[in-house]
N, C-alpha and C positions, 0 to 999 in steps of 0.2 A: 540612421541612429537618432536623428533629431525627433522623429515621431514618437519614440519611446519615452522621451523626457516629459511629455504631456500627461503621462499616466502616473499619478502620484503613488499608486499602490506598489509600483515597481521600484521606487526610489529607495536607496539605502543611504542612511546617514553617513557623512564623512567625519562627524565630530567624534565618534567613538574611537577609542585608542586601538581597538582590535581591527580597525579598518587599515591600519598601517601594516604592510607586509613585514614579516619578521626579519627578512634579509636586507632591509633598507633602514638606514639610521634615521634618527629624528630630524637631523639637519637636512639630509637629502629628501626626506618625505615632505618637509615643509616647502621645499622648492617645487616638488612635483605637484603638490596640492594646488598650487597657484594656477596650473594649467588644466586641472580637473574640474569640469563644470557640473558633473553629476556621476552618481554610481547607481547601477541598476542590476536587477536580476533578470535572467532570460533563459528560455528553453531553446535548444538548437536541435533540429533534425539532422542526424549525421548520415554519412553515406552508407552506414551499416543498418539503416532503418531503425535506429534507436533514438531515444530522446535524451539529451545531455543537458542537465541543469547547471548553468554557470551563475555563480554568485559574485557580488561586488565587481561588476564590470565597470571599468573606469572609462568615461567618455572624455577623452583628452583632446584638447585643441591641437591642430596641426599634425595629428597622428593619422597616417593614411593606411595603416595595416591593422587588422584585427588579430591581436595576439592573445594566446591562451597560456597561462602559467602551468607548467608541469608540476611544480611544487604544490600549487593550489589544488590540483586534481588529486595528488597524493593525499592531501589532508582530508579530502572528501571520500577516501576509501578506494580510489581507482588505482590501477597499476599501469605504468608506462613501460612499454617494451620497444627498444631500439635495436635494429639489426640490419646491416647491409643496405642502408639508405631507406629503410622502411620503419614506420612508426605504427604501433598498435596500442590502443587503450582498452583495458579490460576491467571488469568488475566481477570477481568470481570466475565463472566459466563463460560469461557473456562477453563477446567482443563489441564494445560500444562504438568505437570509431577507428579509422585507419588513415594513414597519410604517407607521403613520400618526402624525401629530402629536397629542399630547394634553397640553394646557396648554403647559408649556415643555419637555416631553420628547417622545420618540417611543416609541410602544407597539407591541410585536410579540407574536404568539401563539407559544407553544411548550410542549412537555411534556417531562418528564424521561424519559430512556430507562432504565427500571428494569432491563432485561436487561443493560445495560452495567455496572451497579453490581457485579454478581456476576462479571463477566468481566474486570474491569479488570486484575487481577493477572497473568493469563496472556495478555492481549491482544497485548502486544508480541512475545513469543516465538512465539506461535502465528501471528501475522501474518507474521513473517519466515520461519517454517517453510513457509508457503504461498507466499510471494513467491519463495522459492528452490527451488521445485519439490519441496516436502516433504523438505527436507534433514534429515539426522540432527542430533540435539541436540548431539552432540559437535562436529560441524563448525560449527554455529552459534556455539558457545561459542568456538571458535578464531577466527572472524571478529570476535566481540565483544572478545576479548582484544587483538586487533590494531587495535581501534577502527575497523574497517571498516563495522560496522553499529551503530546506537544500541541496545544491548541490555544489560540488567543481567546480569552474569556468574553471579549466584547463582540465576537463574530456572530452573525445571524445566518441561519440556514435558509436557503431559498426553497421554493416549492419543489418537491420531488414527485414526479408523475407516478412512479411506481407505488409510493406510499398512498397517494390520493386515490388511485384506481384499485389497488389490491389490498387495502388496509383491512385487517381482521379485528373483530372484537375479542377481547380476552375472556376466558372462562372465569366467572365469579363464583365464589363459594359463600355459603351461609355465614352471616356475621355472628350467629349465635354460638358457633364453635369456638372454644377458647384456644388461643395460641399456646402450644406446649413449649416448655422451657428447654427440653432436651431434644437433641437431634434424633430423628427417626422414631420418635414416640408416636407421631401421627402422620401418616403418609397417604395422600390422595393418589388414585390411579385411574387411568382411562385408556381405552383402546380405540384407535382410529383406523378405519378401513371397512371393507376392502377397497383398495385404490384401483383405478381403471388400468394403470400401467404398473408392471413389476419394477422393482429396483434392480440395480446391476447384480445384486445377489439373489434375485428371485423372490423378494418379499413383497407383500401387499398390505401389511399392517404395521403400525408402530404403536408403542405404548408410552404414555406419559406418566411420570412420577413427580409429585410435588410434596416436598417435605414441609410440614406446617411450621416447623421451627426456623427453617432457613430459606423457604420459598425457592428451593432448587427445582427448576422445571425444564421440560423438553417440549418443543413444539416445532411444527414444520415451518421452515423459512420460505417466504414468498420469493420466488426466483425472479431476478431481473436480468438474467443473461439469456442467450439463445440456445441454451442446452435443452435437450429433449426431456420429456416428462419422466423418463427412466432414471433421471438423476434426483428424483424427489427424496430418495433415501439419504443421499449424500447431503442434500440441502437441509434435511431434518437434523442430521447429526451436527452439521455446522451451526444451525440455529440453536441447538441445545448447548453447544460449546460457547456461543456468544451471549445467550440469555443468562447463563450462569456467571457471566462477567459483566453484567449490567447492574448498575445501582438501583435498588428498589426502595420505594417509600416505606413499606411496612418494616424494613430493616434499617430505618433511619438513613436511607440511601447508601447503605453498605452493599458490598458485592456478595452474592450468594456463595460463589466459589471460595472466597476468603473466609466467610463464616463457617463453611462446611469443612474446609481443610485446615483453617487457621494458619494459612501460609500466604506470603505476598503473591499478588496476581500481576503478571506482566502483560503488556499490550503491544510491545515493540514488534512482535512477530506476526501480528494480524495483517491479513491481506483481503482484498475484495473477492468474494466468492465468484467463481467463474471467470476470473481474469486470466490473461495470457501470461505464460511464464516459460523460462528456458531451463531445462534440466541437464546437468552435466553428465556426459557419458564416460564411464570409467575407461581407462586406456586399454584394458584387456577386452573390452566389448566393442571396440571400433578399430578400423584400419587407418592407415596414414591419410587416406583421402576422405575419410568420413568427418563430419562436423563434430566438434567437441561438445556441443550443446544442441539439444533438439527442443522444439516448441511443444508445450503441453497446456492443459487447462487446469487451473487450481480448483479442487473440489472438496477440500476439507483439511482438518488438522489431525495429526497423529501425536504420538508421544515423542520424547526427546531422542529415543533410540532409532525410531524409524522415520521421523521427520514428517513432511507434509504429504497429503494425499493428492495425487495428480492423475489426470486422464490423458493417456497417449492416444491422440486422434488417429494416428496412422495404424497402430497395432490394435486399437480398440481394447485397451486393457488398463487396469488400475496400476499405478506406479507409486512407490513411496521413496522419498529422497529428501536429504537435508541440503544438498548442493543445488539450490534453486535461485534464479534471479527473476523477480516479478516485475510485471508491467501493469500496475493497478488500473491505468486508464484505458486498457485495451481488452476486448472480450472476444468471443468466438467469431464475431463478424469481421474482425480485423485479420483473421487467418485467411479468409477468402480474398481480401484486398491484397495481402502480401503475395498470395499465390497467383 
């Protein structure tokens, strides 16, 4: 634990009032604080092959056990299940950790993710960079200043290999054409194709439409996952979805989707294209011995009714579901490691 204290980016302040647990009085908390020499954040690899993020970990003198608060996990959206000397921690349909009773407590196995210690500072910005289809840092900061995404404004984005190697130039239009004030009054269109590989639906072309009044556009997203070329259609649809949620200079850094629909645009549901995820299997579709959740690959967004677009690697088919738990930091290559 002493090694963690040298990494300033992981330190949480103890001055803030919210650092005091709600079930401890001010008097008791003042006594406890005298033995607390630091508070840190940490990722733990659990026995269920999941990563569990723990916040406000107290490094207490003379304490020889690592204790996890069930109440704190509840506040983070996890569910604790206790039955016949067994403990299970879940989030949605995903089992995050398991444990067994030991004396009057429950014991679980886990190890510190050392690689996360060195990546903590840039994780948030890099994650949103990937979720938004490798958006430029300037536009990420615009969304952060508008409080549309939870991001520290003073963060800087490190070099992205995929952006440097596969960056495309955008199509420019003649400056002589006047911008129209009404939506759909002037729309540019272009056909791209034929592609070398068909999409999952058998397509080899895609069409782009750019409305001159709102700059609403569709373009192919450069893939950074290990998915085959057959997924270029899904990548194109995802790119269209993300580009329309990106602030643009000609619109005074407003978002095309907001200008087009005149509705609030949410970003909380965005995930990294091609990341690993677990989909809940309905009770009527599984037996008692089957898993309640099966791994898939995230390949796009749907509407509120049908949920996310996912790829079942085992059955080789497209699945739509809202009951999904995502692992943004894992891609197709992690499936092979797990198997």
